[in-house]
N, C-alpha and C positions, 0 to 999 in steps of 0.2 A: 816426154812430158815433164814440164818444169815443176819443181816443188816451190811453192810460194810462201814467203815469210809474212805471217799474219799477226796483227796486233788487235786486241780488244780494248775498246774505250768504254768504260762503265762495266762494273762487275756485279750488277744486280741480277734479278731472276732470269731475264732473257739472255744475259751473257752466258749463263750456264748451259742454255740450249745451244748457243753457238759453239761453245767449247766441246760439248759432247758430240755435236754433229761434225765439227772439224776432225775429230778423232775417227770418223767413219768415212774419210775421203781417200782411203788407200794411199796415205803418205803424200798426197798432193799438196798438203799444207803443213807448215811448221809454225806452231803457236809460240812466238818468240817474246811477246810482251803484253802487259795489261796495264791499264791506267784507271785510277779512281781517286777522287778527292778524299774519300774515307780510307785512311791507311789501314785500319784494322780489317775492314772488309776486303781491301785489295790483297793484303798479305794472306788472309784465309783462302781467298779464291785462287791466288797464284800457287799456294801450297797444294791445294786440292788438285789442280790441273797441271802441276809441274811446270810452271811458267817462270823462266829465269828473270826476264826484264820486268821491273816493277816501278811504276812511275805515278806520281800524283799531278803531273803536268803534261799535257798533250805535246806542247812544243819540244820539251825534253825528250819525250818518247820518239818523236819523228826524227830528231837529230841524232839520237844515240842508238836506237834499235834498228833504224833504217828498214822498216817493213815495206813489202810490196803492196799490201792491202791492209786497210784499217776497217774494222767492223765497228760501227757506231751503235752501242747498246745503252746509250744514255737517255734521260727523259727527253720528250719530243722538242721542247723549246731549245735544246742545245744542239740538235742535229745539224742545222744549216751552217752555223758558224764553224763548227768543228769540221764539217765536210769541206768547207771552203779552205780552211787552213791546210787540211791534208792534200787537197787537189792542187793548191798553189805550190805545195812542196813536192809535187810530182808523184804522190801516192794515191793509188786507186782507193775508192770508198765504196763500202757496202753498208748502207744505212738502214736501220730499222724504220718502220713506218711511224708516223707520217714523215715524209722526207723533209717537209718544211711546214710552218704554220700558216703560210699564205703563198699565193702565186708570186707576189712581189719578191718575197724572200727567196723562193725557189729559183726565180729567174736570175739571181745573182750567180748561180752555178755556171752559167755560160762562160763568163769571163774567167772564172777560176779554172775550169777545164782547159780553156785555151792557154792560159798562162803556164800551167804546170804540165800539160800534155798527158794528164791522167784522166781516168773516167769515173763517173758516178753510176752507182746502181742502187736500187731500193729492194729491200727484202719483201718480195711478193712470191712466197714459196709455193703457193697453190698453183701457179702457172706450170710448175716443173714436173708434176707427176706424168707418167706415161699416158694415163687415161685422158688427162686434159689435153695433151698434145694430139691424141687420137680424135677427140671430140672437135678440137679446133680445125683439124684437117678435113673432117667429114661434114661439118656444118656448112651448108651452101653447096656441097658437091652433088653429083648426080645420084648417089645412093641414098643420102639422107634428105636432100632437097633444101630449099632455102628456109632460113629461120623465120617463124611467124610470130610466136608468142613466147615470152619467157618470164620467169620470176626468180628473184634472188633475195633470200631471207637470211639475215644474221640475227637469230633470236637467242640472245645470251642473258645471263643473270649476273648482276653485280650488286651485292647488298650495300647498305649505307656505309658500313665500315671500310669497304673498298676505297672509298673516297677520303679516308682519313689522311692519306698523304696529301700535303698541302698543294701540290701541283696538279692533282687529278681533278677533273671536272671543271677546269677553268679555261677560258679563252686564251689567256696570256701564256699558259704553260703547255696545254695540250692542243690548243687551236680549235677545239670543239669536243663534242661528246662521242657517241658511238658511230656517228657518220665518219669522223676522222680517225678515231682510235681503235675501232673494233670491226665495223662492217666493211672497212676499206679493203681488207683482204678478199672478202667474198665478192664485192662488186668489181674489184680489180680483175678477178677471174672471169666474171661475166663480160667485162669489156674486152678481155683477152680472147674470149670465145666468139663474141659477136661483132667486134670491130668498132669503129668510131660511133659515138653517140651523137645525136643531132639536137635534141631538145629535152629539157627536164621540167616537170611541174611537180612541186613537192610541198610537204608540210613537215613541221618539226614542233615538238612540244617538250615540256618538262612535266612528266606525268606524276613522278613519285620521288625522285632522288633529290637530295639537297645540294644541287650543283648550280653553277652559273650557266652551264651549257644545257643543251637538250639531253634527254635520256631516251628519246625515240624520234625517228624520222621515217618518212615514207615518200617514195617518188614514183611517178609515172614517166617512163623514158621512151622516146622514139629514137631508133637507130638509123643511120644512113641507109642501111640495106632494107629499111621498111619494117623491121621487126619492132614490136612493142613489148615493154617489160615493166614489171613492178619491182621495186627495191625497198625492203624494209630493214631498218637497223634498230635494234632494241637491246636495252640492258635490263629489261623488266620481265623476262620470260623464264619461269622456274624450270620448265622442260627445255633445256638448251639444245639447239640444233643449228646447223649451217646448211642451207639448201639452195641448190640451183636446179631449175628445170628449163629446158629449151625444147619447144615443140616446133619441129621442122615439118615440111610437107609430107615426108615419108617415115619419120621416126621421132620419138620423144627420147631425149637424153636427160637423165636425172642423177643428181649427186646429193647425197645426204650424209653428213658427217658432223664433227664438231670442230676440232682444231687441226685436223689433218686427215687425209684420206688415202685409202688403198683402192685397188681395182674393184674389190668387193663392194665398195660404197657407191658404185655407179650402176645404174639400171638403164638398159636400152630396150625400148618397146617399138616394134615396127607397126606401121599402118597396115591394115588389111591388104593383102596382095603383094606386100614388099618384104615379107619375112626373110626370105632367102637372101636377097640382096643386102639387106640391112645387117643380118647376122654375119654374112661373109665379110662385109666391109669392116665391121668392128673387130672380128676375130683376126683379121689380117694385120692388125696393128700391134706393135709391141705393147704389152699391158702388164709389165712386171713391177716397175718402180712406182711407189706411191709418192705423194707430195712430201715436202719437208725441206728444212734448211740445207741438209747435205746435198739434196738434188740440185738446189740452186747454186751451192758452192761449186759443185763439179761442173755445171754448165758455165759458170764464170771462168773457171780455170781453162776449160776447153776453148772459150772465146779468146782469152789472153794468149794461149798457146798459138792459136791460129791468126792472131792479129786482127780479130773481128770486134765490132762493137759489143759491149757487155749486154747480156740479156737483162731485161727490166731496167734499161738505161734511163738517162735523164729525160729524154723525149717521151718515152713510154710512161715513166712515172708521172710526168707532168699531166698527161691526159687523165690519169686517175685522180690526181689532185684537183684538176680543173672540174672534174665531175663532182667531187665533194663540195667545191666552192659553189657550183651551180645549184646543188641541193639546198645549201644554206641561202643562197641569193633568192631562189624561188620561194622557199618557205617563209622568208622574212620580208619579202616584198609582195607576195601574193601574185606574182607574174611568172609565166614561163621564161626559161632562160635557155638560149641557144649556145651551142659550142662556139667558142671564139668571141663571145660577147663580153666576157670579163677581162678587160684590158686596163692598162694604166689610166687612172682617172675614175674607174668604176669603183663604187663603194666597197665591193667585195674582193677587189684585187689586193688590197693591203691587209685584209684579215677576214676570217670566216664569220666574224661578228658583224661585218658590214658597218663599221664606224658606230657601233652601239645599237644598231637596229635589232640584232638578234637578242640582245639583253632586254630591250624594251618589249619585244614581242613575247618572249618567254615569260617575262614578269607578268604580263597581262593574261597569260593562259595557264600559268602554273596552278596545279591542284593543291589544295590545303593538305 
């Protein structure tokens, strides 16, 4: 097993999560460099985590520290350009969400990956717990049956002062509100479990927060396999929880957590007459490792060792980003949106605001 040279770009709060999780990868990673435009923050972070390479410029970091993988922990509006620079230099990228602010920007990754021969992956750590792997394998199988009905709720709370940072709550810097920046983790897991979505009908509004984006959205989703689901993304919920429920023919699968889960956070309920088969199928799966960044890091290293595509790769991340775009497009046009509909020339391909449609709709519905 190879030990990979890793660099962190951005040394804010999420970078600390990356650094602490890199330390739990059984020496599969060596944290060789960090980069931040704020020198004082960079030095403090590097001192805390014992990082030798310290840079205020990504280009210099790539040239001098020669990492195998760069983790992008910068604000959302910086992700895509930094990812492209790394990929063109032949360095693999693990980007925090959202991977880009629009489908148009995201699609620039194709040429960058081809040019540098490196791969892109997005941090969707909830895919990587043992229980999610077990649920994905069992949904649609003979023991659990096909999925019928589902719900996916990201009910979080962010007070007004959370948006004091000038880039938060804006289309230009974050690309959207909780649909892009918060609920994306949970509905990514739902898509991971249920497969390709087919059609979205949605609403979005600005109920209480002084942002230019939405602070709430809700969607009704039809999947290719026939399952129907609701998806709610909120920053207005004092009792915070992240929930997924999938009702299959013979079993209900439920996950309730907040920012990460273990096996204890999953509940499996069998339909009458299917108790033994459902219990045996679930118990037969490995159910030790919870979700988290380190689980995704280890899966990434295993893929690189084996010469395989990275988990949560560009194609997979694009499907999740397209879902977010469809929620906005439906909410701001009042029409259902089908997968594959948002293409070059579509108002929501270039940005989640739909050429200003979102701003106008939210202004007309905002609460005093």
